[in-house]
C-alpha positions as CSV (number, residue, x, y, z in Angstrom):
1,M,0.0,0.0,0.0
2,T,1.4,3.4,-1.0
3,A,1.5,6.4,1.2
4,I,-1.2,8.1,-0.9
5,E,-3.4,5.0,-0.7
6,K,-2.9,4.9,3.1
7,E,-3.8,8.6,3.3
8,A,-7.0,7.9,1.5
9,G,-7.7,4.7,3.4
10,L,-7.6,2.5,0.3
11,G,-6.3,-0.9,-0.5
12,P,-4.8,-1.7,-3.9
13,N,-8.2,-2.5,-5.5
14,R,-10.3,0.2,-3.8
15,R,-11.2,3.6,-5.0
16,S,-12.0,6.7,-2.9
17,A,-15.5,8.1,-2.4
18,V,-14.1,11.7,-2.5
19,L,-16.1,13.9,-4.8
20,D,-13.6,16.8,-5.1
21,E,-9.9,16.1,-5.7
22,A,-9.0,19.0,-3.4
23,H,-10.2,16.9,-0.4
24,L,-7.2,14.6,-0.8
25,G,-3.7,15.6,0.3
26,S,-1.9,17.0,3.3
27,I,-3.6,18.7,6.2
28,H,-2.8,22.4,6.3
29,G,-4.4,23.6,9.5
30,A,-4.2,27.0,11.2
31,F,-1.5,25.8,13.6
32,G,0.4,23.1,11.7
33,T,0.7,20.7,8.8
34,I,0.5,16.9,8.5
35,S,1.9,15.6,5.3
36,H,-0.1,13.0,3.5
37,D,2.8,10.6,3.6
38,D,3.2,11.0,7.4
39,T,1.6,7.6,8.5
40,G,3.8,6.9,11.5
41,P,2.4,6.5,15.0
42,R,2.6,9.4,17.5
43,T,4.7,7.9,20.3
44,T,5.7,11.1,22.2
45,W,3.7,13.9,23.8
46,R,5.4,16.4,21.6
47,A,4.3,14.6,18.4
48,R,0.7,14.2,19.8
49,I,0.5,17.9,20.6
50,R,1.8,18.9,17.2
51,T,-0.8,16.6,15.6
52,L,-3.6,18.1,17.7
53,L,-2.6,21.6,16.8
54,A,-2.6,20.7,13.1
55,V,-6.0,19.0,13.4
56,L,-7.5,21.7,15.6
57,G,-10.2,23.8,14.0
58,P,-13.5,22.1,12.9
59,G,-14.8,21.4,16.4
60,V,-13.9,24.8,17.7
61,I,-15.3,26.7,14.7
62,V,-18.6,24.8,14.5
63,M,-19.2,25.3,18.2
64,V,-18.2,28.9,18.6
65,G,-19.9,29.7,15.3
66,D,-23.2,28.6,16.9
67,N,-22.7,31.1,19.7
68,D,-24.0,33.7,17.2
69,A,-26.5,36.5,17.1
70,G,-29.4,34.1,18.0
71,A,-27.4,32.7,20.9
72,F,-26.6,36.1,22.2
73,G,-30.2,37.0,22.1
74,T,-31.4,33.8,23.7
75,Y,-28.9,33.5,26.5
76,T,-29.1,37.1,27.5
77,Q,-32.9,36.9,27.4
78,A,-32.8,33.9,29.8
79,G,-30.5,35.9,32.1
80,Q,-32.5,39.1,32.0
81,N,-35.9,37.5,32.4
82,Y,-35.2,34.6,34.7
83,G,-31.8,35.1,36.3
84,T,-29.6,32.1,36.4
85,A,-32.5,29.7,36.9
86,L,-32.1,28.1,33.4
87,L,-28.3,27.5,33.5
88,W,-29.0,23.8,34.0
89,T,-30.2,23.5,30.4
90,L,-26.7,24.1,29.3
91,L,-25.4,21.2,31.4
92,L,-28.0,18.9,29.9
93,L,-27.1,20.0,26.3
94,I,-23.3,19.2,26.7
95,P,-23.7,15.4,26.0
96,V,-26.2,16.2,23.2
97,L,-23.7,18.6,21.6
98,Y,-20.9,16.1,21.8
99,V,-22.8,13.1,20.6
100,N,-24.3,14.9,17.6
101,Q,-21.1,16.5,16.4
102,E,-19.0,13.4,17.1
103,M,-21.2,11.4,14.8
104,V,-20.8,13.9,12.0
105,L,-17.1,14.2,12.4
106,R,-16.9,10.4,12.1
107,L,-19.1,10.5,9.0
108,G,-16.9,13.1,7.5
109,A,-13.5,11.5,8.2
110,V,-14.7,8.0,7.2
111,T,-16.9,8.7,4.2
112,R,-15.3,11.8,2.7
113,V,-18.8,12.7,1.4
114,G,-20.9,15.6,2.7
115,H,-24.0,15.1,4.8
116,A,-26.5,16.2,2.2
117,R,-25.1,13.9,-0.5
118,L,-25.2,10.9,1.9
119,I,-28.9,11.6,2.7
120,L,-29.6,11.8,-1.1
121,E,-27.8,8.6,-1.9
122,R,-29.0,6.5,1.0
123,F,-32.6,7.8,1.5
124,G,-33.7,8.9,-2.0
125,K,-34.4,12.1,-3.9
126,F,-37.3,13.3,-1.7
127,W,-35.2,13.4,1.5
128,G,-32.1,14.6,-0.4
129,A,-34.0,17.5,-1.9
130,F,-35.8,18.2,1.4
131,S,-32.5,18.3,3.4
132,V,-30.9,20.8,0.9
133,I,-33.9,23.0,0.5
134,D,-34.8,23.3,4.2
135,L,-31.1,23.9,5.0
136,F,-30.9,26.6,2.3
137,L,-34.0,28.4,3.6
138,L,-33.1,28.1,7.3
139,N,-29.5,29.1,6.7
140,A,-30.5,32.1,4.6
141,L,-32.7,33.3,7.4
142,T,-30.0,32.6,9.9
143,I,-27.5,34.7,8.0
144,V,-30.0,37.6,8.1
145,T,-30.1,37.3,11.9
146,E,-26.3,37.5,12.0
147,F,-26.4,40.8,10.2
148,I,-29.2,42.0,12.5
149,G,-26.8,41.3,15.3
150,I,-24.1,43.2,13.5
151,T,-26.3,46.2,13.3
152,L,-27.1,46.0,17.0
153,A,-23.4,46.0,17.8
154,L,-22.7,48.9,15.4
155,D,-25.5,51.0,16.8
156,Y,-24.1,50.6,20.3
157,L,-20.6,51.4,19.1
158,G,-21.8,54.5,17.2
159,I,-20.7,53.2,13.8
160,S,-22.7,53.8,10.6
161,R,-24.8,50.7,9.8
162,E,-24.1,51.1,6.0
163,I,-20.4,51.2,6.5
164,G,-20.2,48.6,9.2
165,V,-22.4,46.1,7.4
166,G,-20.6,46.6,4.1
167,I,-17.2,46.1,5.7
168,S,-18.5,43.0,7.6
169,A,-19.9,41.5,4.4
170,I,-16.7,42.1,2.4
171,L,-14.6,40.7,5.3
172,V,-16.6,37.5,5.4
173,M,-16.5,37.0,1.7
174,A,-12.8,37.8,1.4
175,A,-11.8,35.5,4.1
176,A,-13.2,32.5,2.3
177,G,-12.3,33.5,-1.2
178,T,-8.5,33.4,-1.2
179,G,-8.2,29.8,-2.3
180,N,-6.1,29.1,0.8
181,F,-7.7,26.8,3.4
182,R,-5.2,27.6,6.1
183,R,-5.8,31.4,5.7
184,F,-9.5,31.0,6.2
185,E,-9.0,28.7,9.2
186,R,-6.7,31.2,10.8
187,F,-9.2,33.9,10.3
188,A,-11.9,31.7,11.8
189,M,-9.8,30.7,14.8
190,V,-8.9,34.3,15.6
191,L,-12.7,35.0,15.7
192,A,-13.3,31.8,17.8
193,F,-10.8,32.9,20.5
194,G,-12.3,36.4,20.2
195,S,-15.5,34.9,21.7
196,L,-13.6,34.9,25.0
197,L,-14.1,38.6,25.2
198,L,-17.2,37.6,27.2
199,V,-14.9,36.4,30.1
200,P,-13.6,39.9,31.1
201,V,-17.3,41.1,31.0
202,F,-18.1,38.3,33.4
203,L,-15.2,39.2,35.6
204,A,-16.1,42.9,35.6
205,V,-19.7,42.2,36.7
206,H,-18.5,39.5,39.2
207,P,-21.8,37.6,39.6
208,P,-22.2,35.2,42.5
209,L,-20.2,32.1,41.7
210,D,-22.0,29.9,44.3
211,Q,-25.4,30.7,42.8
212,I,-24.1,30.0,39.3
213,A,-22.7,26.7,40.4
214,H,-26.0,25.7,42.1
215,D,-28.2,26.7,39.2
216,F,-25.9,25.0,36.6
217,M,-26.2,21.7,38.5
218,T,-29.8,21.9,39.6
219,P,-32.8,21.7,37.2
220,Q,-35.5,24.0,38.3
221,M,-38.3,26.3,37.1
222,P,-37.9,30.0,37.5
223,P,-40.1,31.2,40.4
224,D,-43.4,32.9,39.6
225,S,-43.0,32.0,35.9
226,K,-45.4,30.9,33.3
227,L,-44.7,27.4,32.0
228,S,-45.5,28.1,28.4
229,E,-43.1,31.1,28.3
230,V,-40.3,29.2,30.0
231,M,-40.8,26.2,27.7
232,L,-40.5,28.4,24.6
233,L,-37.3,29.9,25.9
234,V,-35.9,26.4,26.8
235,I,-36.8,25.3,23.2
236,A,-35.0,28.4,21.9
237,I,-31.9,27.5,24.0
238,V,-32.0,24.0,22.6
239,G,-32.5,25.3,19.0
240,T,-29.7,27.9,19.2
241,T,-27.3,25.5,20.9
242,V,-27.9,22.5,18.7
243,A,-28.6,23.8,15.2
244,P,-29.1,21.7,12.0
245,W,-26.5,23.7,10.0
246,Q,-23.8,22.5,12.5
247,L,-24.2,18.9,11.2
248,F,-23.7,19.8,7.6
249,F,-20.9,22.2,8.3
250,Q,-18.7,20.1,10.5
251,Q,-18.9,17.0,8.2
252,S,-18.0,19.0,5.1
253,Y,-15.3,21.0,6.9
254,V,-13.7,17.8,8.3
255,I,-13.6,16.6,4.7
256,D,-12.2,19.8,3.3
257,K,-9.5,19.8,5.9
258,R,-8.6,16.3,4.8
259,I,-9.0,14.7,8.2
260,T,-9.1,10.9,7.9
261,P,-10.0,8.2,10.5
262,R,-6.4,8.2,11.8
263,F,-7.1,11.6,13.4
264,I,-10.6,11.1,14.8
265,R,-9.4,10.9,18.4
266,Y,-7.6,14.3,17.9
267,E,-10.7,15.7,16.3
268,R,-12.7,14.6,19.4
269,V,-10.4,16.7,21.6
270,D,-10.9,19.6,19.2
271,L,-14.7,19.1,19.6
272,W,-14.5,19.1,23.4
273,L,-12.5,22.3,23.3
274,G,-15.2,23.9,21.2
275,I,-17.9,22.7,23.5
276,L,-16.0,24.1,26.5
277,M,-15.7,27.5,24.8
278,V,-19.4,27.6,23.8
279,V,-20.6,26.7,27.3
280,I,-18.2,29.3,28.9
281,G,-19.7,31.9,26.7
282,A,-23.3,30.9,27.3
283,V,-22.8,30.7,31.1
284,A,-21.1,34.0,31.1
285,M,-24.0,35.7,29.2
286,M,-26.7,34.3,31.4
287,S,-24.8,35.1,34.5
288,F,-23.8,38.7,33.9
289,T,-27.1,39.7,32.5
290,A,-28.8,38.2,35.6
291,A,-26.3,40.0,37.8
292,I,-26.9,43.4,36.3
293,F,-30.7,43.3,35.8
294,V,-32.1,41.3,38.8
295,G,-33.8,43.7,41.1
296,R,-33.8,46.5,38.6
297,P,-36.6,47.8,36.3
298,E,-35.2,46.1,33.2
299,F,-35.5,42.6,34.8
300,G,-38.1,40.5,33.0
301,N,-38.3,43.0,30.1
302,F,-35.8,41.8,27.5
303,T,-35.7,43.6,24.2
304,D,-32.5,42.7,22.4
305,A,-28.7,42.3,22.7
306,G,-28.1,46.0,22.0
307,A,-30.2,46.9,25.1
308,V,-28.1,44.4,27.1
309,A,-24.9,46.3,26.0
310,A,-26.5,49.5,27.2
311,G,-27.5,47.9,30.5
312,L,-23.9,46.8,31.0
313,E,-22.7,50.3,30.5
314,K,-25.3,51.7,32.8
315,Y,-24.7,49.3,35.7
316,A,-21.1,48.1,35.2
317,G,-19.3,50.7,33.2
318,A,-18.5,51.5,29.6
319,V,-15.8,48.9,29.2
320,P,-18.0,45.9,29.8
321,G,-20.6,47.3,27.4
322,V,-18.0,47.8,24.6
323,L,-16.5,44.4,25.1
324,F,-20.0,42.8,24.9
325,A,-20.7,44.7,21.7
326,L,-17.4,43.6,20.2
327,A,-18.0,40.0,21.2
328,L,-21.5,40.2,19.5
329,L,-19.9,41.7,16.4
330,N,-17.2,39.0,16.4
331,A,-19.8,36.2,16.9
332,C,-22.0,37.4,14.1
333,I,-19.1,37.5,11.6
334,I,-17.9,33.9,12.4
335,G,-21.6,32.8,12.5
336,A,-22.3,34.3,9.0
337,A,-19.1,32.7,7.6
338,A,-19.8,29.2,9.0
339,V,-23.5,29.1,8.1
340,S,-22.9,30.4,4.6
341,L,-20.1,27.7,4.2
342,S,-22.4,24.9,5.4
343,T,-24.9,25.9,2.6
344,A,-22.3,26.2,-0.1
345,Y,-20.8,22.9,0.9
346,A,-24.1,21.1,0.9
347,I,-25.3,22.4,-2.5
348,G,-21.9,21.8,-4.0
349,D,-21.9,18.3,-2.7
350,V,-25.3,17.4,-4.1
351,L,-24.7,19.1,-7.5
352,S,-21.2,17.7,-7.8
353,L,-19.7,21.1,-8.0
354,R,-16.1,21.9,-6.9
355,H,-16.7,22.8,-3.2
356,S,-13.5,23.4,-1.3
357,L,-11.7,26.3,0.3
358,H,-8.5,24.9,-1.3
359,H,-9.9,26.1,-4.7
360,K,-9.6,29.7,-5.8
361,A,-12.8,31.6,-6.7
362,S,-12.0,31.1,-10.4
363,E,-11.7,27.3,-9.9
364,A,-15.0,26.8,-8.0
365,K,-17.3,29.6,-9.3
366,G,-20.6,27.9,-8.2
367,F,-19.4,27.2,-4.7
368,Y,-18.2,30.7,-4.1
369,A,-21.2,32.3,-5.9
370,I,-23.6,30.5,-3.4
371,Y,-21.5,31.6,-0.5
372,A,-21.2,35.2,-1.5
373,S,-24.9,35.5,-2.6
374,L,-26.1,34.5,0.8
375,I,-23.9,37.1,2.5
376,L,-24.9,39.9,0.0
377,V,-28.6,39.2,0.2
378,A,-28.6,39.1,4.0
379,A,-26.7,42.4,4.2
380,F,-29.1,44.0,1.6
381,L,-32.2,42.9,3.6
382,V,-30.9,44.2,6.9
383,L,-30.2,47.6,5.3
384,T,-33.5,47.8,3.5
385,P,-36.1,49.8,5.4
386,G,-39.3,48.0,6.1
387,T,-37.8,44.5,6.2
388,P,-39.7,42.5,9.0
389,L,-36.5,41.7,10.8
390,G,-38.3,40.6,14.0
391,L,-40.5,38.2,12.0
392,L,-37.4,36.7,10.3
393,T,-35.7,36.2,13.6
394,N,-38.8,34.3,15.0
395,A,-39.0,32.3,11.8
396,V,-35.4,31.1,12.2
397,Q,-36.0,29.8,15.7
398,T,-39.3,28.2,14.8
399,L,-38.1,26.4,11.7
400,A,-34.9,25.3,13.4
401,G,-37.0,23.7,16.2
402,I,-39.2,21.9,13.7
403,L,-36.4,20.6,11.5
404,L,-33.8,19.6,14.1
405,P,-35.4,16.2,14.9
406,S,-35.3,15.1,11.3
407,A,-31.7,16.1,11.0
408,T,-30.8,14.0,14.0
409,V,-32.9,11.0,12.7
410,F,-30.9,11.0,9.5
411,L,-27.7,11.3,11.4
412,L,-28.6,8.3,13.6
413,L,-29.5,6.2,10.6
414,L,-26.4,7.0,8.7
415,C,-24.2,6.2,11.7
416,N,-25.8,2.7,11.8
417,D,-25.3,2.1,8.1
418,R,-22.4,-0.4,7.9
419,A,-21.9,0.1,4.2
420,V,-21.2,3.7,5.0
421,L,-19.2,3.6,8.3
422,G,-18.0,0.0,8.4
423,P,-16.2,-0.5,11.8
424,W,-17.0,3.0,12.8
425,V,-20.8,2.5,13.3
426,N,-22.5,3.6,16.5
427,S,-22.5,1.5,19.6
428,T,-25.8,0.2,21.0
429,R,-25.5,2.6,24.0
430,L,-25.0,5.5,21.7
431,N,-28.0,4.6,19.7
432,W,-30.2,4.4,22.8
433,F,-29.0,7.8,23.9
434,T,-29.5,9.4,20.5
435,G,-32.9,7.8,20.3
436,A,-33.8,9.5,23.6
437,V,-32.5,12.8,22.3
438,I,-34.7,12.5,19.2
439,A,-37.8,11.7,21.4
440,V,-37.2,14.9,23.4
441,L,-36.6,17.0,20.3
442,V,-39.8,15.7,18.8
443,M,-41.8,16.7,21.9
444,L,-40.2,20.1,22.0
445,S,-40.8,20.5,18.2
446,I,-44.5,19.7,18.7
447,I,-44.8,22.2,21.6
448,L,-43.1,24.9,19.5
449,T,-45.3,24.2,16.4
450,S,-48.4,24.3,18.6
451,S,-47.4,27.6,20.3
452,V,-46.9,29.2,16.9
453,L,-50.2,28.1,15.5
454,F,-52.0,28.6,18.8
455,P,-50.3,31.5,20.7
456,D,-52.6,31.1,23.7
457,I,-51.6,27.5,24.3
458,G,-52.1,26.6,28.0
459,E,-49.9,24.8,30.5
460,D,-52.2,21.7,30.5
461,V,-51.6,21.2,26.8
462,I,-47.8,21.5,27.2
463,L,-47.8,19.0,30.1
464,G,-50.0,16.7,28.1
465,I,-47.6,16.8,25.1
466,L,-44.7,16.1,27.5
467,G,-46.5,13.3,29.3
468,G,-48.0,11.7,26.2
469,G,-44.7,11.9,24.3
470,S,-42.8,10.4,27.2
471,S,-45.3,7.5,27.4
472,V,-45.1,6.9,23.6
473,G,-41.3,7.0,23.8
474,I,-41.1,4.5,26.6
475,V,-43.5,2.1,24.7
476,V,-41.4,2.5,21.5
477,A,-38.2,1.8,23.4
478,L,-39.6,-1.3,25.0
479,A,-41.0,-2.6,21.7
480,S,-37.6,-1.9,20.0
481,W,-35.7,-3.7,22.7
482,F,-38.1,-6.7,22.6
483,W,-37.9,-6.8,18.8
484,R,-34.2,-7.0,18.9
485,R,-34.2,-9.7,21.5
486,I,-36.4,-12.0,19.5
487,R,-34.6,-11.6,16.2
488,P,-30.9,-12.0,17.1
489,V,-30.1,-14.0,13.9
490,R,-31.3,-11.2,11.6
491,R,-29.5,-8.6,13.6
492,A,-26.2,-10.5,13.4
493,R,-26.7,-10.8,9.7
494,Q,-27.3,-7.1,9.3
495,Q,-24.2,-6.3,11.3
496,A,-21.9,-8.6,9.4
497,F,-19.1,-7.0,7.4
498,T,-18.3,-7.9,3.9
499,P,-14.8,-9.4,3.4
500,E,-13.6,-6.3,1.5
501,I,-14.7,-4.0,4.3
502,D,-12.9,-6.2,6.9
503,Q,-9.6,-6.2,5.2
504,N,-8.6,-2.7,6.3
505,P,-7.9,-1.8,10.0
506,P,-10.3,0.9,11.3
507,E,-7.8,3.7,11.2
508,F,-7.4,3.2,7.5
509,W,-10.9,2.1,6.6
510,Q,-12.9,4.5,4.5
511,M,-16.2,4.2,2.6
512,P,-15.9,3.0,-1.0
513,P,-17.3,5.1,-3.9
514,L,-21.1,5.8,-3.6
515,S,-21.7,3.8,-6.8
516,E,-20.2,0.7,-5.2
517,L,-22.4,0.8,-2.0
518,P,-25.1,-1.8,-1.7
519,P,-28.6,-0.5,-1.4
520,P,-29.5,0.6,2.1
521,R,-31.5,-1.9,4.2
522,M,-34.3,-0.4,6.2
523,S,-36.6,-2.4,8.4
524,R,-40.4,-2.0,8.1
525,L,-40.4,-0.2,11.4
526,N,-37.8,2.3,10.2
527,R,-39.8,2.8,7.0
528,L,-42.9,3.4,9.0
529,W,-41.2,6.0,11.2
530,M,-39.7,7.7,8.1
531,G,-43.2,8.0,6.6
532,V,-44.6,9.5,9.9
533,L,-41.6,11.9,10.0
534,R,-42.2,13.0,6.4
535,A,-45.9,13.7,7.1
536,Y,-45.2,15.6,10.3
537,L,-42.5,17.7,8.7
538,V,-44.5,18.6,5.7
539,L,-47.6,19.4,7.8
540,A,-45.8,21.3,10.6
541,A,-43.4,23.3,8.3
542,G,-46.3,24.1,6.0
543,L,-48.6,25.4,8.8
544,V,-45.8,27.4,10.3
545,L,-44.9,29.0,7.0
546,V,-48.5,29.9,6.5
547,R,-48.7,31.4,9.9
548,I,-45.5,33.4,9.2
549,V,-46.9,34.7,6.0
550,Q,-50.1,35.7,7.7
551,L,-48.2,37.7,10.3
552,A,-46.1,39.4,7.6
553,L,-49.2,40.4,5.7
554,S,-51.0,41.6,8.9
555,G,-48.5,44.4,9.5
556,P,-45.0,45.3,10.6
557,V,-43.4,43.0,13.2
């Protein structure tokens, strides 16, 4: 086996599934390089650290990129309206974040094919088209919210919206369009570590650490609160912390960085670092907004992140206010870049366009045209008077909540497809955990959809959805466990590797070309649930879109 074959995870008679030749070669990370012919073991700490530094990037960028304008609004709203009582939601989301993103990094490193293309190839044209179209619409709206956040920061800092938005748009487009992957990653990593500007704000406000620790570890309902309002905010926290675009972005970015199964364990460390940074930022925002507003007239009356910056200046001084505004601006820029890239990657993958940051703009015109168009349209909408920006922001949160369960379902199915992942498929425990996550996401999605369609939804209905959904989930779990117990022979047959798959060790095993994959095998139960999911998504998304249009036509929002 040659060095190049090893790098691609191939045997002498195997071909790569890579769809863009730029996805093969040496790793050129922000902090180091790994040559494609460097196949030796890392036996010293120095070698391991150098490898980690070279691999570092995808996990940090995808996590910090999600601490964007929507996150700033959601976390500060939680702090201003309910103090630190909802900090525990972040603790519960940590394993969800890791499990979801670890699965996509495995898919990226092992398959070398993007998430949208895998869905298209393994689940058919309907789901492939659905995944790309809903990702495009949701991401386009999300990028608009990033530029809304930019305007809030600019207004506080006293900078012209037109000039600031224009410079931000040019910066985001220029960073990706150089044809140099390392240059973009260095730009993104500078912004990622810029998110730590929230730490000195936290230190300047010095909220009570004992209260923060207690509320972070203790699930509770805010005192004297309305269940329906708290549930909607919890759903918003889930939606802004675990977003569908993250799955598509990280899988494609891992591929574009040329990370192979040999480096999955290093990429897991990268992911944990990103999760740590995003949780630090979220805890800081909830905590210092709670500290400055509790007991003051603004408590319980959240408006937007710009007002939070003004509140920081009013009660803690000018420096914390400026640092918060700069952190918001920083977050919106990295968020706009990451979300735009996830869309361009997905469309390029499905349409078989060149889709790599290693290409210059002249070499991948379609890829960069999609990326730039999303940025330009978002900037234009934000600067256009009369655009219903508040409505667009609400639409993003609602659609993200509806679509997230489906994204996780496909992720789970792909990570159990042995033709796709071979020896890297999920463990049984991981499947049970992910199944439980999907059940919770479905319940939250139903609550969110119901609240949009029926704004006066009562607490009894919410409790009924939670109770009924939990009961159904338990029944389904027991039925699934029983079904697997009585059909061990079939299960063993489904899990068997083909001889060709078995011949490569896991660290060099990669998915064969898409054309060589056997047809996916789905049980009747899986087909039934896929049909139910399709019906729910079409109905829920359709009704919500109708409601959004009605609100838009009824007057300014």
